All heavy atoms as a GROMACS GRO file, in nm:
protein
  608
    1MET      N    1   1.993  -0.877  -0.785
    1MET     CA    2   1.890  -0.825  -0.874
    1MET      C    3   1.757  -0.838  -0.797
    1MET      O    4   1.722  -0.939  -0.743
    1MET     CB    5   1.884  -0.907  -1.001
    1MET     CG    6   1.776  -0.865  -1.094
    1MET     SD    7   1.805  -0.946  -1.252
    1MET     CE    8   1.639  -0.971  -1.304
    2ASP      N    9   1.683  -0.725  -0.791
    2ASP     CA   10   1.551  -0.720  -0.718
    2ASP      C   11   1.445  -0.770  -0.816
    2ASP      O   12   1.424  -0.720  -0.920
    2ASP     CB   13   1.521  -0.580  -0.680
    2ASP     CG   14   1.400  -0.571  -0.593
    2ASP    OD1   15   1.332  -0.673  -0.565
    2ASP    OD2   16   1.362  -0.463  -0.553
    3THR      N   17   1.374  -0.883  -0.773
    3THR     CA   18   1.274  -0.941  -0.857
    3THR      C   19   1.136  -0.920  -0.797
    3THR      O   20   1.043  -0.990  -0.826
    3THR     CB   21   1.297  -1.092  -0.877
    3THR    OG1   22   1.302  -1.151  -0.748
    3THR    CG2   23   1.427  -1.121  -0.951
    4THR      N   24   1.123  -0.813  -0.708
    4THR     CA   25   0.991  -0.785  -0.653
    4THR      C   26   0.894  -0.746  -0.766
    4THR      O   27   0.929  -0.660  -0.852
    4THR     CB   28   1.006  -0.671  -0.556
    4THR    OG1   29   1.107  -0.704  -0.454
    4THR    CG2   30   0.874  -0.643  -0.482
    5PRO      N   31   0.773  -0.803  -0.768
    5PRO     CA   32   0.673  -0.766  -0.871
    5PRO      C   33   0.646  -0.615  -0.859
    5PRO      O   34   0.660  -0.554  -0.755
    5PRO     CB   35   0.556  -0.850  -0.831
    5PRO     CG   36   0.602  -0.960  -0.751
    5PRO     CD   37   0.727  -0.907  -0.679
    6SER      N   38   0.610  -0.559  -0.976
    6SER     CA   39   0.597  -0.413  -0.980
    6SER      C   40   0.457  -0.362  -1.017
    6SER      O   41   0.438  -0.275  -1.096
    6SER     CB   42   0.696  -0.354  -1.071
    6SER     OG   43   0.678  -0.408  -1.202
    7ASP      N   44   0.350  -0.424  -0.960
    7ASP     CA   45   0.221  -0.372  -0.979
    7ASP      C   46   0.137  -0.382  -0.851
    7ASP      O   47   0.173  -0.457  -0.760
    7ASP     CB   48   0.150  -0.434  -1.102
    7ASP     CG   49   0.131  -0.587  -1.087
    7ASP    OD1   50   0.101  -0.634  -0.973
    7ASP    OD2   51   0.141  -0.654  -1.184
    8LEU      N   52   0.034  -0.304  -0.846
    8LEU     CA   53  -0.048  -0.300  -0.719
    8LEU      C   54  -0.111  -0.428  -0.685
    8LEU      O   55  -0.131  -0.460  -0.569
    8LEU     CB   56  -0.154  -0.184  -0.736
    8LEU     CG   57  -0.105  -0.045  -0.721
    8LEU    CD1   58  -0.224   0.053  -0.737
    8LEU    CD2   59  -0.037  -0.022  -0.592
    9SER      N   60  -0.145  -0.518  -0.781
    9SER     CA   61  -0.204  -0.643  -0.749
    9SER      C   62  -0.109  -0.729  -0.660
    9SER      O   63  -0.151  -0.793  -0.562
    9SER     CB   64  -0.246  -0.719  -0.870
    9SER     OG   65  -0.138  -0.756  -0.948
   10HIS      N   66   0.018  -0.722  -0.693
   10HIS     CA   67   0.116  -0.795  -0.612
   10HIS      C   68   0.126  -0.739  -0.469
   10HIS      O   69   0.145  -0.809  -0.368
   10HIS     CB   70   0.253  -0.803  -0.679
   10HIS     CG   71   0.254  -0.899  -0.794
   10HIS    ND1   72   0.232  -0.856  -0.921
   10HIS    CD2   73   0.265  -1.029  -0.803
   10HIS    CE1   74   0.235  -0.952  -1.008
   10HIS    NE2   75   0.259  -1.068  -0.937
   11LEU      N   76   0.129  -0.605  -0.467
   11LEU     CA   77   0.126  -0.538  -0.330
   11LEU      C   78   0.010  -0.580  -0.249
   11LEU      O   79   0.021  -0.613  -0.130
   11LEU     CB   80   0.135  -0.388  -0.349
   11LEU     CG   81   0.127  -0.305  -0.214
   11LEU    CD1   82   0.244  -0.343  -0.127
   11LEU    CD2   83   0.124  -0.159  -0.247
   12PHE      N   84  -0.106  -0.574  -0.310
   12PHE     CA   85  -0.231  -0.608  -0.238
   12PHE      C   86  -0.226  -0.758  -0.187
   12PHE      O   87  -0.263  -0.787  -0.073
   12PHE     CB   88  -0.356  -0.580  -0.320
   12PHE     CG   89  -0.406  -0.442  -0.302
   12PHE    CD1   90  -0.326  -0.331  -0.338
   12PHE    CD2   91  -0.528  -0.412  -0.245
   12PHE    CE1   92  -0.375  -0.204  -0.323
   12PHE    CE2   93  -0.574  -0.289  -0.229
   12PHE     CZ   94  -0.496  -0.179  -0.264
   13ALA      N   95  -0.173  -0.841  -0.276
   13ALA     CA   96  -0.160  -0.987  -0.234
   13ALA      C   97  -0.063  -0.996  -0.119
   13ALA      O   98  -0.089  -1.075  -0.022
   13ALA     CB   99  -0.110  -1.066  -0.353
   14GLN      N  100   0.046  -0.923  -0.126
   14GLN     CA  101   0.142  -0.927  -0.013
   14GLN      C  102   0.083  -0.879   0.113
   14GLN      O  103   0.118  -0.925   0.223
   14GLN     CB  104   0.265  -0.841  -0.052
   14GLN     CG  105   0.378  -0.844   0.045
   14GLN     CD  106   0.446  -0.978   0.060
   14GLN    OE1  107   0.451  -1.050  -0.041
   14GLN    NE2  108   0.496  -1.011   0.172
   15LEU      N  109  -0.011  -0.780   0.104
   15LEU     CA  110  -0.076  -0.728   0.226
   15LEU      C  111  -0.190  -0.815   0.270
   15LEU      O  112  -0.255  -0.789   0.370
   15LEU     CB  113  -0.125  -0.581   0.194
   15LEU     CG  114  -0.025  -0.479   0.177
   15LEU    CD1  115  -0.084  -0.354   0.125
   15LEU    CD2  116   0.048  -0.454   0.315
   16GLY      N  117  -0.219  -0.926   0.197
   16GLY     CA  118  -0.329  -1.010   0.230
   16GLY      C  119  -0.463  -0.962   0.196
   16GLY      O  120  -0.564  -1.000   0.252
   17LEU      N  121  -0.467  -0.872   0.096
   17LEU     CA  122  -0.590  -0.812   0.051
   17LEU      C  123  -0.633  -0.872  -0.084
   17LEU      O  124  -0.544  -0.920  -0.164
   17LEU     CB  125  -0.573  -0.664   0.037
   17LEU     CG  126  -0.538  -0.589   0.167
   17LEU    CD1  127  -0.500  -0.446   0.133
   17LEU    CD2  128  -0.662  -0.593   0.263
   18ALA      N  129  -0.756  -0.866  -0.119
   18ALA     CA  130  -0.801  -0.905  -0.254
   18ALA      C  131  -0.723  -0.826  -0.355
   18ALA      O  132  -0.710  -0.703  -0.339
   18ALA     CB  133  -0.950  -0.887  -0.268
   19ASP      N  134  -0.680  -0.894  -0.460
   19ASP     CA  135  -0.585  -0.824  -0.554
   19ASP      C  136  -0.633  -0.807  -0.693
   19ASP      O  137  -0.559  -0.781  -0.785
   19ASP     CB  138  -0.449  -0.898  -0.545
   19ASP     CG  139  -0.459  -1.044  -0.591
   19ASP    OD1  140  -0.570  -1.098  -0.614
   19ASP    OD2  141  -0.357  -1.107  -0.603
   20SER      N  142  -0.763  -0.831  -0.717
   20SER     CA  143  -0.817  -0.801  -0.848
   20SER      C  144  -0.824  -0.653  -0.872
   20SER      O  145  -0.820  -0.575  -0.782
   20SER     CB  146  -0.956  -0.865  -0.870
   20SER     OG  147  -1.052  -0.793  -0.788
   21ASP      N  148  -0.827  -0.612  -1.005
   21ASP     CA  149  -0.843  -0.464  -1.031
   21ASP      C  150  -0.960  -0.409  -0.967
   21ASP      O  151  -0.954  -0.301  -0.907
   21ASP     CB  152  -0.846  -0.448  -1.180
   21ASP     CG  153  -0.716  -0.476  -1.256
   21ASP    OD1  154  -0.612  -0.476  -1.188
   21ASP    OD2  155  -0.719  -0.495  -1.381
   22GLU      N  156  -1.072  -0.478  -0.968
   22GLU     CA  157  -1.195  -0.434  -0.904
   22GLU      C  158  -1.184  -0.418  -0.757
   22GLU      O  159  -1.227  -0.318  -0.694
   22GLU     CB  160  -1.314  -0.524  -0.941
   22GLU     CG  161  -1.348  -0.533  -1.086
   22GLU     CD  162  -1.258  -0.628  -1.166
   22GLU    OE1  163  -1.184  -0.711  -1.104
   22GLU    OE2  164  -1.258  -0.626  -1.288
   23ALA      N  165  -1.118  -0.520  -0.688
   23ALA     CA  166  -1.100  -0.508  -0.548
   23ALA      C  167  -1.007  -0.394  -0.501
   23ALA      O  168  -1.024  -0.330  -0.406
   23ALA     CB  169  -1.042  -0.643  -0.495
   24ILE      N  170  -0.902  -0.373  -0.587
   24ILE     CA  171  -0.810  -0.263  -0.558
   24ILE      C  172  -0.883  -0.128  -0.565
   24ILE      O  173  -0.868  -0.044  -0.477
   24ILE     CB  174  -0.689  -0.272  -0.652
   24ILE    CG1  175  -0.599  -0.396  -0.616
   24ILE    CG2  176  -0.609  -0.139  -0.642
   24ILE    CD1  177  -0.498  -0.424  -0.723
   25GLU      N  178  -0.957  -0.112  -0.671
   25GLU     CA  179  -1.029   0.017  -0.694
   25GLU      C  180  -1.134   0.029  -0.577
   25GLU      O  181  -1.156   0.145  -0.528
   25GLU     CB  182  -1.098   0.019  -0.826
   25GLU     CG  183  -1.000   0.034  -0.944
   25GLU     CD  184  -0.902   0.147  -0.926
   25GLU    OE1  185  -0.945   0.258  -0.890
   25GLU    OE2  186  -0.784   0.125  -0.951
   26SER      N  187  -1.198  -0.071  -0.537
   26SER     CA  188  -1.295  -0.068  -0.434
   26SER      C  189  -1.225  -0.024  -0.291
   26SER      O  190  -1.278   0.054  -0.222
   26SER     CB  191  -1.365  -0.202  -0.415
   26SER     OG  192  -1.457  -0.204  -0.309
   27PHE      N  193  -1.115  -0.090  -0.271
   27PHE     CA  194  -1.040  -0.054  -0.149
   27PHE      C  195  -1.001   0.092  -0.147
   27PHE      O  196  -1.022   0.158  -0.050
   27PHE     CB  197  -0.914  -0.140  -0.139
   27PHE     CG  198  -0.830  -0.109  -0.016
   27PHE    CD1  199  -0.854  -0.187   0.101
   27PHE    CD2  200  -0.728  -0.019  -0.009
   27PHE    CE1  201  -0.775  -0.161   0.215
   27PHE    CE2  202  -0.655   0.008   0.103
   27PHE     CZ  203  -0.678  -0.063   0.213
   28ILE      N  204  -0.943   0.137  -0.260
   28ILE     CA  205  -0.903   0.279  -0.266
   28ILE      C  206  -1.027   0.370  -0.256
   28ILE      O  207  -1.017   0.473  -0.190
   28ILE     CB  208  -0.822   0.302  -0.398
   28ILE    CG1  209  -0.692   0.227  -0.389
   28ILE    CG2  210  -0.798   0.448  -0.422
   28ILE    CD1  211  -0.614   0.219  -0.518
   29GLY      N  212  -1.134   0.334  -0.313
   29GLY     CA  213  -1.257   0.410  -0.302
   29GLY      C  214  -1.311   0.420  -0.158
   29GLY      O  215  -1.377   0.515  -0.121
   30ALA      N  216  -1.294   0.314  -0.083
   30ALA     CA  217  -1.342   0.305   0.057
   30ALA      C  218  -1.249   0.355   0.158
   30ALA      O  219  -1.290   0.370   0.275
   30ALA     CB  220  -1.379   0.160   0.086
   31HIS      N  221  -1.125   0.379   0.130
   31HIS     CA  222  -1.024   0.419   0.223
   31HIS      C  223  -0.953   0.549   0.177
   31HIS      O  224  -0.933   0.566   0.055
   31HIS     CB  225  -0.926   0.311   0.250
   31HIS     CG  226  -0.978   0.190   0.302
   31HIS    ND1  227  -1.032   0.089   0.224
   31HIS    CD2  228  -0.991   0.142   0.433
   31HIS    CE1  229  -1.073  -0.008   0.298
   31HIS    NE2  230  -1.047   0.015   0.424
   32SER      N  231  -0.920   0.632   0.274
   32SER     CA  232  -0.841   0.752   0.244
   32SER      C  233  -0.750   0.781   0.363
   32SER      O  234  -0.781   0.734   0.474
   32SER     CB  235  -0.925   0.871   0.208
   32SER     OG  236  -1.004   0.909   0.318
   33ILE      N  237  -0.646   0.859   0.333
   33ILE     CA  238  -0.551   0.900   0.441
   33ILE      C  239  -0.552   1.048   0.450
   33ILE      O  240  -0.554   1.115   0.350
   33ILE     CB  241  -0.409   0.850   0.407
   33ILE    CG1  242  -0.406   0.696   0.390
   33ILE    CG2  243  -0.312   0.893   0.514
   33ILE    CD1  244  -0.275   0.638   0.341
   34GLU      N  245  -0.562   1.097   0.576
   34GLU     CA  246  -0.562   1.243   0.597
   34GLU      C  247  -0.423   1.302   0.553
   34GLU      O  248  -0.325   1.236   0.557
   34GLU     CB  249  -0.582   1.269   0.752
   34GLU     CG  250  -0.710   1.224   0.806
   34GLU     CD  251  -0.825   1.304   0.752
   34GLU    OE1  252  -0.810   1.424   0.730
   34GLU    OE2  253  -0.930   1.243   0.726
   35PRO      N  254  -0.432   1.431   0.510
   35PRO     CA  255  -0.307   1.499   0.475
   35PRO      C  256  -0.209   1.493   0.591
   35PRO      O  257  -0.242   1.488   0.709
   35PRO     CB  258  -0.352   1.643   0.451
   35PRO     CG  259  -0.497   1.635   0.419
   35PRO     CD  260  -0.549   1.514   0.496
   36ASN      N  261  -0.089   1.487   0.553
   36ASN     CA  262   0.024   1.481   0.654
   36ASN      C  263   0.036   1.355   0.740
   36ASN      O  264   0.096   1.353   0.840
   36ASN     CB  265   0.029   1.604   0.742
   36ASN     CG  266   0.038   1.732   0.668
   36ASN    OD1  267   0.119   1.740   0.573
   36ASN    ND2  268  -0.040   1.825   0.700
   37THR      N  269  -0.038   1.251   0.694
   37THR     CA  270  -0.033   1.122   0.760
   37THR      C  271   0.045   1.024   0.671
   37THR      O  272   0.015   1.008   0.553
   37THR     CB  273  -0.179   1.072   0.784
   37THR    OG1  274  -0.249   1.157   0.863
   37THR    CG2  275  -0.176   0.931   0.850
   38CYS      N  276   0.141   0.955   0.731
   38CYS     CA  277   0.218   0.852   0.661
   38CYS      C  278   0.134   0.734   0.627
   38CYS      O  279   0.049   0.696   0.711
   38CYS     CB  280   0.335   0.816   0.750
   38CYS     SG  281   0.449   0.690   0.674
   39ILE      N  282   0.152   0.672   0.517
   39ILE     CA  283   0.071   0.559   0.478
   39ILE      C  284   0.076   0.448   0.586
   39ILE      O  285  -0.024   0.385   0.611
   39ILE     CB  286   0.117   0.504   0.340
   39ILE    CG1  287   0.016   0.392   0.288
   39ILE    CG2  288   0.256   0.451   0.342
   39ILE    CD1  289   0.036   0.354   0.148
   40SER      N  290   0.188   0.426   0.653
   40SER     CA  291   0.193   0.322   0.750
   40SER      C  292   0.115   0.355   0.879
   40SER      O  293   0.080   0.269   0.957
   40SER     CB  294   0.342   0.296   0.794
   40SER     OG  295   0.399   0.408   0.850
   41ASP      N  296   0.080   0.478   0.899
   41ASP     CA  297   0.001   0.525   1.014
   41ASP      C  298  -0.150   0.528   0.988
   41ASP      O  299  -0.227   0.564   1.082
   41ASP     CB  300   0.040   0.661   1.059
   41ASP     CG  301   0.190   0.669   1.116
   41ASP    OD1  302   0.232   0.559   1.160
   41ASP    OD2  303   0.256   0.771   1.099
   42ALA      N  304  -0.194   0.488   0.868
   42ALA     CA  305  -0.336   0.487   0.842
   42ALA      C  306  -0.403   0.387   0.936
   42ALA      O  307  -0.356   0.278   0.970
   42ALA     CB  308  -0.358   0.445   0.696
   43LYS      N  309  -0.524   0.425   0.986
   43LYS     CA  310  -0.594   0.350   1.086
   43LYS      C  311  -0.645   0.218   1.038
   43LYS      O  312  -0.673   0.131   1.119
   43LYS     CB  313  -0.709   0.434   1.142
   43LYS     CG  314  -0.674   0.566   1.198
   43LYS     CD  315  -0.596   0.557   1.328
   43LYS     CE  316  -0.573   0.694   1.376
   43LYS     NZ  317  -0.457   0.694   1.465
   44PHE      N  318  -0.662   0.193   0.907
   44PHE     CA  319  -0.722   0.076   0.851
   44PHE      C  320  -0.637  -0.043   0.837
   44PHE      O  321  -0.674  -0.152   0.808
   44PHE     CB  322  -0.797   0.106   0.724
   44PHE     CG  323  -0.714   0.184   0.621
   44PHE    CD1  324  -0.627   0.122   0.540
   44PHE    CD2  325  -0.737   0.325   0.604
   44PHE    CE1  326  -0.549   0.193   0.447
   44PHE    CE2  327  -0.667   0.393   0.515
   44PHE     CZ  328  -0.570   0.328   0.437
   45TRP      N  329  -0.505  -0.032   0.860
   45TRP     CA  330  -0.412  -0.140   0.844
   45TRP      C  331  -0.412  -0.224   0.969
   45TRP      O  332  -0.422  -0.180   1.083
   45TRP     CB  333  -0.268  -0.093   0.818
   45TRP     CG  334  -0.244  -0.011   0.697
   45TRP    CD1  335  -0.188   0.116   0.700
   45TRP    CD2  336  -0.272  -0.041   0.563
   45TRP    NE1  337  -0.177   0.161   0.568
   45TRP    CE2  338  -0.230   0.068   0.482
   45TRP    CE3  339  -0.325  -0.154   0.498
   45TRP    CZ2  340  -0.246   0.067   0.344
   45TRP    CZ3  341  -0.346  -0.151   0.362
   45TRP    CH2  342  -0.297  -0.044   0.286
   46SER      N  343  -0.392  -0.358   0.950
   46SER     CA  344  -0.370  -0.447   1.063
   46SER      C  345  -0.226  -0.428   1.110
   46SER      O  346  -0.139  -0.365   1.039
   46SER     CB  347  -0.392  -0.598   1.023
   46SER     OG  348  -0.287  -0.633   0.933
   47ASP      N  349  -0.197  -0.487   1.226
   47ASP     CA  350  -0.057  -0.471   1.274
   47ASP      C  351   0.044  -0.535   1.182
   47ASP      O  352   0.151  -0.474   1.161
   47ASP     CB  353  -0.046  -0.542   1.418
   47ASP     CG  354  -0.118  -0.468   1.523
   47ASP    OD1  355  -0.150  -0.346   1.507
   47ASP    OD2  356  -0.150  -0.528   1.628
   48SER      N  357   0.012  -0.652   1.120
   48SER     CA  358   0.110  -0.708   1.032
   48SER      C  359   0.120  -0.635   0.903
   48SER      O  360   0.227  -0.621   0.846
   48SER     CB  361   0.069  -0.855   0.998
   48SER     OG  362  -0.058  -0.868   0.945
   49GLN      N  363   0.008  -0.583   0.852
   49GLN     CA  364   0.018  -0.492   0.733
   49GLN      C  365   0.103  -0.369   0.761
   49GLN      O  366   0.194  -0.333   0.678
   49GLN     CB  367  -0.120  -0.451   0.689
   49GLN     CG  368  -0.198  -0.567   0.622
   49GLN     CD  369  -0.347  -0.528   0.607
   49GLN    OE1  370  -0.406  -0.452   0.688
   49GLN    NE2  371  -0.407  -0.593   0.506
   50ARG      N  372   0.082  -0.306   0.873
   50ARG     CA  373   0.160  -0.188   0.913
   50ARG      C  374   0.312  -0.224   0.922
   50ARG      O  375   0.398  -0.151   0.876
   50ARG     CB  376   0.105  -0.132   1.043
   50ARG     CG  377   0.171  -0.005   1.090
   50ARG     CD  378   0.104   0.053   1.209
   50ARG     NE  379  -0.028   0.103   1.172
   50ARG     CZ  380  -0.140   0.048   1.209
   50ARG    NH1  381  -0.152  -0.063   1.279
   50ARG    NH2  382  -0.261   0.096   1.164
   51ALA      N  383   0.340  -0.337   0.986
   51ALA     CA  384   0.482  -0.375   0.996
   51ALA      C  385   0.542  -0.396   0.856
   51ALA      O  386   0.655  -0.356   0.834
   51ALA     CB  387   0.489  -0.502   1.079
   52PHE      N  388   0.474  -0.463   0.767
   52PHE     CA  389   0.526  -0.486   0.635
   52PHE      C  390   0.549  -0.348   0.564
   52PHE      O  391   0.656  -0.329   0.501
   52PHE     CB  392   0.429  -0.573   0.546
   52PHE     CG  393   0.469  -0.570   0.403
   52PHE    CD1  394   0.572  -0.646   0.358
   52PHE    CD2  395   0.406  -0.487   0.309
   52PHE    CE1  396   0.610  -0.648   0.225
   52PHE    CE2  397   0.436  -0.487   0.181
   52PHE     CZ  398   0.542  -0.566   0.134
   53ILE      N  399   0.458  -0.258   0.572
   53ILE     CA  400   0.470  -0.129   0.510
   53ILE      C  401   0.588  -0.054   0.563
   53ILE      O  402   0.670  -0.002   0.485
   53ILE     CB  403   0.340  -0.044   0.524
   53ILE    CG1  404   0.226  -0.114   0.443
   53ILE    CG2  405   0.360   0.098   0.481
   53ILE    CD1  406   0.087  -0.062   0.471
   54LYS      N  407   0.606  -0.055   0.696
   54LYS     CA  408   0.720   0.018   0.755
   54LYS      C  409   0.852  -0.041   0.708
   54LYS      O  410   0.943   0.026   0.676
   54LYS     CB  411   0.710   0.023   0.910
   54LYS     CG  412   0.608   0.111   0.958
   54LYS     CD  413   0.600   0.111   1.110
   54LYS     CE  414   0.497   0.205   1.163
   54LYS     NZ  415   0.491   0.217   1.308
   55GLU      N  416   0.859  -0.175   0.709
   55GLU     CA  417   0.983  -0.241   0.670
   55GLU      C  418   1.011  -0.216   0.523
   55GLU      O  419   1.123  -0.180   0.484
   55GLU     CB  420   0.976  -0.395   0.693
   55GLU     CG  421   1.097  -0.465   0.648
   55GLU     CD  422   1.093  -0.613   0.678
   55GLU    OE1  423   0.997  -0.668   0.736
   55GLU    OE2  424   1.181  -0.684   0.632
   56ALA      N  425   0.912  -0.226   0.442
   56ALA     CA  426   0.925  -0.206   0.291
   56ALA      C  427   0.971  -0.066   0.269
   56ALA      O  428   1.062  -0.040   0.179
   56ALA     CB  429   0.798  -0.238   0.220
   57MET      N  430   0.914   0.029   0.336
   57MET     CA  431   0.957   0.170   0.315
   57MET      C  432   1.099   0.194   0.355
   57MET      O  433   1.170   0.273   0.295
   57MET     CB  434   0.865   0.270   0.391
   57MET     CG  435   0.716   0.265   0.340
   57MET     SD  436   0.692   0.313   0.168
   57MET     CE  437   0.707   0.492   0.185
   58SER      N  438   1.144   0.123   0.460
   58SER     CA  439   1.282   0.141   0.504
   58SER      C  440   1.386   0.075   0.411
   58SER      O  441   1.500   0.122   0.401
   58SER     CB  442   1.304   0.086   0.645
   58SER     OG  443   1.301  -0.056   0.641
   59LEU      N  444   1.343  -0.022   0.335
   59LEU     CA  445   1.435  -0.092   0.242
   59LEU      C  446   1.453  -0.015   0.109
   59LEU      O  447   1.547  -0.041   0.037
   59LEU     CB  448   1.380  -0.236   0.213
   59LEU     CG  449   1.380  -0.328   0.331
   59LEU    CD1  450   1.317  -0.457   0.291
   59LEU    CD2  451   1.522  -0.348   0.385
   60ASP      N  452   1.356   0.066   0.074
   60ASP     CA  453   1.364   0.147  -0.046
   60ASP      C  454   1.382   0.058  -0.173
   60ASP      O  455   1.487   0.073  -0.240
   60ASP     CB  456   1.470   0.256  -0.034
   60ASP     CG  457   1.455   0.361  -0.146
   60ASP    OD1  458   1.342   0.377  -0.197
   60ASP    OD2  459   1.551   0.423  -0.182
   61ASN      N  460   1.283  -0.031  -0.192
   61ASN     CA  461   1.294  -0.117  -0.306
   61ASN      C  462   1.165  -0.109  -0.392
   61ASN      O  463   1.098  -0.004  -0.381
   61ASN     CB  464   1.315  -0.263  -0.262
   61ASN     CG  465   1.209  -0.312  -0.175
   61ASN    OD1  466   1.096  -0.261  -0.167
   61ASN    ND2  467   1.236  -0.416  -0.091
   62ASN      N  468   1.138  -0.204  -0.477
   62ASN     CA  469   1.017  -0.196  -0.560
   62ASN      C  470   0.890  -0.185  -0.479
   62ASN      O  471   0.791  -0.126  -0.521
   62ASN     CB  472   1.009  -0.315  -0.653
   62ASN     CG  473   1.105  -0.300  -0.771
   62ASN    OD1  474   1.168  -0.197  -0.790
   62ASN    ND2  475   1.117  -0.402  -0.847
   63TRP      N  476   0.888  -0.250  -0.364
   63TRP     CA  477   0.769  -0.234  -0.276
   63TRP      C  478   0.747  -0.086  -0.240
   63TRP      O  479   0.632  -0.039  -0.234
   63TRP     CB  480   0.781  -0.316  -0.149
   63TRP     CG  481   0.772  -0.467  -0.168
   63TRP    CD1  482   0.860  -0.554  -0.121
   63TRP    CD2  483   0.667  -0.542  -0.231
   63TRP    NE1  484   0.821  -0.682  -0.155
   63TRP    CE2  485   0.708  -0.678  -0.222
   63TRP    CE3  486   0.551  -0.509  -0.296
   63TRP    CZ2  487   0.623  -0.779  -0.272
   63TRP    CZ3  488   0.468  -0.611  -0.348
   63TRP    CH2  489   0.509  -0.741  -0.338
   64THR      N  490   0.852  -0.014  -0.219
   64THR     CA  491   0.848   0.129  -0.182
   64THR      C  492   0.781   0.204  -0.295
   64THR      O  493   0.692   0.289  -0.271
   64THR     CB  494   0.988   0.188  -0.152
   64THR    OG1  495   1.049   0.107  -0.053
   64THR    CG2  496   0.975   0.326  -0.104
   65GLU      N  497   0.818   0.170  -0.421
   65GLU     CA  498   0.758   0.244  -0.535
   65GLU      C  499   0.609   0.218  -0.541
   65GLU      O  500   0.529   0.308  -0.567
   65GLU     CB  501   0.823   0.199  -0.665
   65GLU     CG  502   0.972   0.245  -0.676
   65GLU     CD  503   1.037   0.187  -0.800
   65GLU    OE1  504   0.963   0.159  -0.903
   65GLU    OE2  505   1.155   0.173  -0.796
   66LEU      N  506   0.570   0.090  -0.515
   66LEU     CA  507   0.425   0.059  -0.521
   66LEU      C  508   0.353   0.118  -0.400
   66LEU      O  509   0.240   0.174  -0.417
   66LEU     CB  510   0.412  -0.089  -0.510
   66LEU     CG  511   0.460  -0.172  -0.637
   66LEU    CD1  512   0.456  -0.316  -0.613
   66LEU    CD2  513   0.370  -0.129  -0.756
   67LEU      N  514   0.414   0.128  -0.284
   67LEU     CA  515   0.352   0.194  -0.170
   67LEU      C  516   0.340   0.341  -0.196
   67LEU      O  517   0.236   0.400  -0.151
   67LEU     CB  518   0.433   0.162  -0.041
   67LEU     CG  519   0.419   0.028   0.015
   67LEU    CD1  520   0.526  -0.011   0.107
   67LEU    CD2  521   0.277   0.009   0.074
   68ASP      N  522   0.438   0.402  -0.259
   68ASP     CA  523   0.430   0.544  -0.297
   68ASP      C  524   0.301   0.567  -0.391
   68ASP      O  525   0.233   0.670  -0.383
   68ASP     CB  526   0.552   0.594  -0.366
   68ASP     CG  527   0.666   0.613  -0.265
   68ASP    OD1  528   0.648   0.621  -0.150
   68ASP    OD2  529   0.785   0.618  -0.318
   69GLN      N  530   0.283   0.475  -0.483
   69GLN     CA  531   0.172   0.484  -0.576
   69GLN      C  532   0.041   0.476  -0.497
   69GLN      O  533  -0.053   0.557  -0.521
   69GLN     CB  534   0.175   0.380  -0.679
   69GLN     CG  535   0.282   0.390  -0.781
   69GLN     CD  536   0.285   0.269  -0.883
   69GLN    OE1  537   0.175   0.203  -0.899
   69GLN    NE2  538   0.395   0.235  -0.937
   70LEU      N  539   0.033   0.379  -0.408
   70LEU     CA  540  -0.091   0.362  -0.333
   70LEU      C  541  -0.108   0.482  -0.238
   70LEU      O  542  -0.218   0.530  -0.223
   70LEU     CB  543  -0.076   0.231  -0.249
   70LEU     CG  544  -0.201   0.200  -0.161
   70LEU    CD1  545  -0.329   0.186  -0.248
   70LEU    CD2  546  -0.171   0.076  -0.086
   71ASP      N  547   0.000   0.527  -0.176
   71ASP     CA  548  -0.011   0.646  -0.090
   71ASP      C  549  -0.069   0.765  -0.163
   71ASP      O  550  -0.160   0.834  -0.108
   71ASP     CB  551   0.133   0.673  -0.038
   71ASP     CG  552   0.130   0.791   0.060
   71ASP    OD1  553   0.064   0.788   0.162
   71ASP    OD2  554   0.204   0.890   0.034
   72ALA      N  555  -0.022   0.790  -0.284
   72ALA     CA  556  -0.069   0.904  -0.365
   72ALA      C  557  -0.220   0.883  -0.393
   72ALA      O  558  -0.300   0.985  -0.387
   72ALA     CB  559   0.003   0.916  -0.489
   73ARG      N  560  -0.266   0.768  -0.417
   73ARG     CA  561  -0.407   0.742  -0.445
   73ARG      C  562  -0.492   0.754  -0.323
   73ARG      O  563  -0.610   0.788  -0.334
   73ARG     CB  564  -0.421   0.606  -0.519
   73ARG     CG  565  -0.356   0.615  -0.652
   73ARG     CD  566  -0.388   0.498  -0.740
   73ARG     NE  567  -0.529   0.491  -0.770
   73ARG     CZ  568  -0.586   0.386  -0.831
   73ARG    NH1  569  -0.509   0.283  -0.866
   73ARG    NH2  570  -0.716   0.385  -0.850
   74LEU      N  571  -0.437   0.721  -0.205
   74LEU     CA  572  -0.517   0.728  -0.082
   74LEU      C  573  -0.516   0.866  -0.025
   74LEU      O  574  -0.606   0.900   0.058
   74LEU     CB  575  -0.460   0.627   0.020
   74LEU     CG  576  -0.478   0.480  -0.016
   74LEU    CD1  577  -0.397   0.392   0.079
   74LEU    CD2  578  -0.634   0.438  -0.005
   75HIS      N  579  -0.418   0.951  -0.056
   75HIS     CA  580  -0.422   1.087  -0.009
   75HIS      C  581  -0.491   1.170  -0.106
   75HIS      O  582  -0.435   1.234  -0.198
   75HIS     CB  583  -0.275   1.137   0.003
   75HIS     CG  584  -0.205   1.111   0.133
   75HIS    ND1  585  -0.127   1.003   0.153
   75HIS    CD2  586  -0.214   1.176   0.254
   75HIS    CE1  587  -0.084   1.000   0.267
   75HIS    NE2  588  -0.132   1.108   0.334
   76ARG      N  589  -0.622   1.178  -0.094
   76ARG     CA  590  -0.701   1.260  -0.181
   76ARG      C  591  -0.787   1.358  -0.094
   76ARG      O  592  -0.810   1.328   0.019
   76ARG     CB  593  -0.790   1.172  -0.272
   76ARG     CG  594  -0.885   1.084  -0.193
   76ARG     CD  595  -0.964   0.998  -0.292
   76ARG     NE  596  -1.058   0.919  -0.228
   76ARG     CZ  597  -1.035   0.803  -0.164
   76ARG    NH1  598  -0.910   0.756  -0.162
   76ARG    NH2  599  -1.130   0.735  -0.106
   77GLU      N  600  -0.821   1.465  -0.149
   77GLU     CA  601  -0.900   1.557  -0.071
   77GLU      C  602  -1.040   1.557  -0.113
   77GLU      O  603  -1.083   1.520  -0.214
   77GLU     CB  604  -0.840   1.700  -0.098
   77GLU     CG  605  -0.698   1.703  -0.041
   77GLU     CD  606  -0.642   1.839  -0.056
   77GLU    OE1  607  -0.713   1.945  -0.040
   77GLU    OE2  608  -0.525   1.856  -0.081
   0.00000   0.00000   0.00000
């Protein structure tokens, strides 16, 4: 049974980022990803954050769902 938390605050905590609602909205407001760029290839991630994102995406678990949500919010025009 997968017990991975299922909200963005847990994802942000896992990435070592501030995880309050305000901090999450601030991060999303300050960062964006170009069209056709994978979330793991965004320039603003550290090496360890990028590694976590790539691994989580390959496992296709609850982290993947949260990363998909974050990806959609960061891919804005």
